MILUMFI-517684 format. One line per 4 residues: number of its first residue (from 1); for each residue x, y, z of C-alpha. Coordinates in steps of 0.02 Angstrom, whole numbers, always signed. Example, Ala and Ser with C-alpha at 12.3 -4.5 7.8 and 13.67 -1.06 7.14 Angstrom:
BEGIN
1 = +615/-225/+390; +684/-53/+357
END
This chain:
BEGIN
1 = -6697/-7209/+694; -6670/-7044/+606; -6812/-6926/+561; -6756/-6820/+413
5 = -6841/-6665/+346; -6864/-6671/+158; -6912/-6517/+59; -7023/-6537/-93
9 = -7031/-6405/-228; -7222/-6406/-240; -7299/-6309/-97; -7419/-6169/-54
13 = -7348/-5994/-52; -7425/-5922/+107; -7293/-5870/+234; -7360/-5796/+396
17 = -7270/-5670/+503; -7142/-5742/+621; -7221/-5811/+779; -7141/-5740/+936
21 = -7120/-5861/+1081; -7114/-5799/+1259; -6970/-5860/+1366; -7090/-5936/+1488
25 = -7272/-5960/+1445; -7412/-6074/+1501; -7571/-6097/+1401; -7716/-6192/+1478
29 = -7869/-6254/+1384; -8050/-6189/+1385; -8218/-6268/+1341; -8205/-6197/+1165
33 = -8025/-6252/+1143; -7981/-6331/+976; -7898/-6467/+1079; -8067/-6527/+1139
37 = -8146/-6521/+966; -8054/-6624/+837; -8170/-6583/+692; -8073/-6432/+633
41 = -7944/-6380/+508; -7762/-6370/+561; -7615/-6299/+466; -7457/-6404/+460
45 = -7286/-6352/+400; -7250/-6427/+229; -7078/-6471/+294; -7161/-6590/+417
49 = -7284/-6651/+285; -7146/-6709/+168; -7018/-6761/+299; -6944/-6935/+286
53 = -6998/-7049/+428; -7087/-7213/+468; -7202/-7174/+614; -7342/-7296/+654
57 = -7523/-7244/+680; -7507/-7203/+865; -7344/-7110/+841; -7433/-7008/+708
61 = -7572/-6968/+832; -7442/-6904/+955; -7376/-6790/+818; -7553/-6735/+771
65 = -7576/-6678/+950; -7418/-6575/+939; -7484/-6496/+779; -7646/-6452/+869
69 = -7551/-6377/+1015; -7442/-6275/+899; -7598/-6218/+806; -7680/-6159/+967
73 = -7524/-6060/+1009; -7522/-5975/+839; -7705/-5928/+861; -7673/-5859/+1036
77 = -7800/-5978/+1113; -7815/-5961/+1302; -7860/-6129/+1382; -7927/-6159/+1557
81 = -7968/-6342/+1595; -7798/-6393/+1668; -7795/-6544/+1551; -7690/-6467/+1412
85 = -7534/-6370/+1451; -7391/-6296/+1352; -7246/-6220/+1446; -7090/-6144/+1366
89 = -6947/-6144/+1490; -6796/-6028/+1494; -6688/-6154/+1398; -6808/-6163/+1251
93 = -6886/-6332/+1289; -7073/-6353/+1272; -7159/-6449/+1413; -7321/-6530/+1353
97 = -7462/-6608/+1454; -7614/-6693/+1377; -7748/-6817/+1432; -7718/-6997/+1376
101 = -7884/-6996/+1283; -7814/-6868/+1159; -7704/-7004/+1084; -7846/-7127/+1054
105 = -7952/-7129/+896; -8120/-7129/+987; -8210/-7193/+1143; -8199/-7372/+1078
109 = -8010/-7362/+1066; -7936/-7437/+1226; -7759/-7467/+1164; -7671/-7378/+1307
113 = -7520/-7491/+1286; -7504/-7435/+1105; -7496/-7255/+1165; -7362/-7301/+1290
117 = -7263/-7393/+1156; -7281/-7244/+1038; -7211/-7125/+1169; -7064/-7242/+1202
121 = -7031/-7260/+1017; -7035/-7072/+983; -6916/-7049/+1129; -6793/-7164/+1041
125 = -6816/-7087/+868; -6716/-6934/+822; -6696/-6804/+687; -6538/-6719/+628
129 = -6514/-6533/+653; -6377/-6442/+558; -6334/-6258/+545; -6175/-6160/+510
133 = -6103/-6196/+682; -6164/-6365/+744; -6235/-6536/+701; -6351/-6617/+827
137 = -6456/-6775/+840; -6616/-6730/+934; -6752/-6843/+1006; -6927/-6810/+941
141 = -6990/-6807/+1121; -6900/-6829/+1287; -6946/-6893/+1461; -7121/-6961/+1420
145 = -7226/-6996/+1572; -7404/-7057/+1606; -7485/-7017/+1774; -7582/-7177/+1805
149 = -7717/-7103/+1917; -7755/-6944/+1819; -7712/-7024/+1650; -7614/-6869/+1602
153 = -7472/-6886/+1477; -7324/-6768/+1484; -7161/-6753/+1388; -7035/-6624/+1329
157 = -7010/-6562/+1152; -6850/-6482/+1093; -6875/-6305/+1029; -6808/-6353/+857
161 = -6941/-6489/+838; -7072/-6362/+891; -7003/-6233/+770; -7022/-6355/+625
165 = -7209/-6367/+664; -7218/-6177/+653; -7103/-6155/+503; -7213/-6109/+353
169 = -7070/-6038/+250; -7087/-6187/+131; -7277/-6180/+127; -7409/-6278/+222
173 = -7540/-6412/+209; -7712/-6389/+286; -7818/-6537/+339; -7958/-6591/+455
177 = -7879/-6673/+607; -8039/-6771/+644; -8019/-6860/+477; -7835/-6892/+511
181 = -7874/-6973/+679; -8002/-7089/+598; -7876/-7164/+478; -7801/-7332/+527
185 = -7648/-7334/+415; -7497/-7222/+435; -7481/-7221/+245; -7661/-7162/+225
189 = -7626/-7025/+352; -7478/-6962/+253; -7567/-6967/+86; -7712/-6872/+166
193 = -7591/-6736/+225; -7512/-6728/+53; -7677/-6721/-42; -7790/-6621/+75
197 = -7729/-6452/+12; -7675/-6506/-161; -7775/-6432/-305; -7671/-6487/-455
201 = -7592/-6652/-506; -7428/-6687/-420; -7292/-6807/-476; -7179/-6909/-363
205 = -7046/-7030/-418; -7057/-7203/-342; -6887/-7174/-261; -6946/-7010/-182
209 = -7101/-7095/-111; -6994/-7234/-40; -6883/-7105/+44; -7029/-7006/+115
213 = -7107/-7163/+189; -6936/-7235/+238; -6970/-7393/+137; -6807/-7401/+38
217 = -6775/-7579/+98; -6955/-7644/+93; -7064/-7701/-52; -6924/-7740/-174
221 = -7046/-7746/-319; -7127/-7582/-369; -7294/-7669/-398; -7294/-7727/-216
225 = -7252/-7552/-155; -7396/-7480/-257; -7517/-7614/-197; -7471/-7610/-12
229 = -7440/-7424/+9; -7522/-7322/-128; -7674/-7426/-174; -7716/-7473/+6
233 = -7707/-7289/+56; -7822/-7240/-87; -7950/-7372/-34; -7954/-7310/+146
237 = -7963/-7127/+95; -8105/-7167/-26; -8201/-7242/+121; -8161/-7123/+263
241 = -8102/-6956/+195; -8181/-6813/+96; -8014/-6802/+4; -7935/-6945/-91
245 = -7838/-6968/-251; -7817/-7072/-405; -7654/-7099/-494; -7573/-7143/-658
249 = -7404/-7227/-678; -7264/-7155/-784; -7150/-7284/-861; -6972/-7286/-924
253 = -6985/-7433/-1043; -7078/-7566/-944; -7024/-7500/-773; -7138/-7384/-674
257 = -7029/-7239/-617; -7157/-7107/-565; -7337/-7088/-511; -7448/-6940/-555
261 = -7573/-6909/-416; -7738/-6823/-452; -7828/-6754/-298; -8012/-6803/-288
265 = -8135/-6715/-173; -8302/-6785/-124; -8448/-6674/-74; -8637/-6681/-75
269 = -8651/-6677/-264; -8489/-6752/-323; -8467/-6897/-202; -8553/-7016/-322
273 = -8439/-6967/-467; -8315/-7097/-524; -8134/-7046/-505; -8109/-7041/-692
277 = -8254/-6920/-714; -8182/-6803/-584; -8013/-6807/-670; -8089/-6791/-843
281 = -8189/-6639/-791; -8040/-6553/-709; -7890/-6604/-813; -7944/-6696/-970
285 = -7885/-6866/-1030; -7720/-6793/-1092; -7666/-6774/-910; -7680/-6963/-889
289 = -7635/-7045/-1054; -7462/-7035/-1129; -7440/-6978/-1308; -7402/-7157/-1363
293 = -7554/-7228/-1274; -7667/-7098/-1353; -7590/-7129/-1525; -7621/-7317/-1514
297 = -7801/-7290/-1458; -7835/-7170/-1600; -7757/-7291/-1726; -7869/-7430/-1659
301 = -8017/-7316/-1694; -8060/-7222/-1534; -8116/-7042/-1550; -8107/-6916/-1407
305 = -8277/-6966/-1341; -8232/-7150/-1344; -8070/-7118/-1250; -8158/-7013/-1119
309 = -8298/-7140/-1094; -8172/-7279/-1059; -8042/-7179/-963; -8073/-7276/-803
313 = -8034/-7440/-892; -7878/-7367/-972; -7815/-7303/-803; -7844/-7476/-730
317 = -7742/-7549/-872; -7601/-7426/-837; -7592/-7487/-658; -7607/-7674/-688
321 = -7547/-7714/-864; -7408/-7668/-983; -7532/-7552/-1068; -7425/-7502/-1218
325 = -7382/-7684/-1254; -7564/-7737/-1245; -7619/-7594/-1358; -7486/-7641/-1485
329 = -7549/-7820/-1489; -7730/-7763/-1503; -7689/-7642/-1643; -7611/-7782/-1745
333 = -7760/-7899/-1724; -7906/-7778/-1731; -7894/-7741/-1917; -8005/-7891/-1959
337 = -8134/-7850/-1826; -8300/-7770/-1872; -8300/-7666/-1713; -8116/-7641/-1666
341 = -8153/-7523/-1520; -8278/-7642/-1443; -8159/-7788/-1467; -8020/-7686/-1386
345 = -8128/-7650/-1234; -8177/-7833/-1214; -7996/-7889/-1234; -7930/-7766/-1104
349 = -8071/-7808/-983; -8030/-7993/-1000; -7844/-7962/-974; -7880/-7864/-815
353 = -7995/-8001/-749; -7861/-8132/-780; -7730/-8025/-694; -7839/-7996/-540
357 = -7889/-8180/-529; -7704/-8228/-528; -7675/-8114/-378; -7824/-8181/-282
END
């Protein structure tokens, strides 16, 4: 299994000063360590955020712990509880020790075997390193070990894996690691990382998303990929995260080729807002509807207010119907209707209900 770093052109522009590693250093944790308090923001290299891999949930939690350790090192945190250790040896390897509980979601999580399996799997998975002089295939972690009596987990990280976690030259994503640990889908975790720091709409092609999630050979139909990966992630983020997204498909003919993602943030006042209201307030309906879709709606009789009031329905149609085709049919039939806009809404609502009942 190859873990490939993929660079995306959309990223934050902050680049910190180069972090200097000591040849040999040991950092132990204190009561106020960020490692003992998950409810905090961490900064992750955007290279890692957009890398191409297919880690499961427990493998992701191993990697989240590495991000937290790297974060503590950047901040110069001095730790003292003998549970968390980072040691850089003379050869550049990073020796990591953590309690087993750090890899579990909460006190109810007793899946110790899943942690063991995740460590074994990460030991087998590799990433490719290439510079001007050498190509190498490097394990994500090496020599994983669990001390059964103390329940301490230890393993070794290659310096180049560690350096990726600290490489902000391509930007960074910032997220709450407590939220990340609560998520139960690896796809939700990745979308959370992608959206947590995003302030503007971002577009990904379906092919690019498949590469990032390493799903090139799964979900042959795009509609299945969207349902199983994108829509399921949105549902979980809506329920468990202060940051979620909504999306609009972009079609080439009848084929969906891209998705436009709109970040949605929930807080004390806005958490009750519908997604379409959040998008409408921030971006306007023109960010969602194509020129042809808007033209058909206007020819049917919708004004700007009518389009905005029904944007949620129209976005649902984009995802589940051939929206342009349906609008073309409606336009041809609505001329004899007394209330063409109302008839259009009822027709689209009925089409959506039929489509969803067929899937049930």
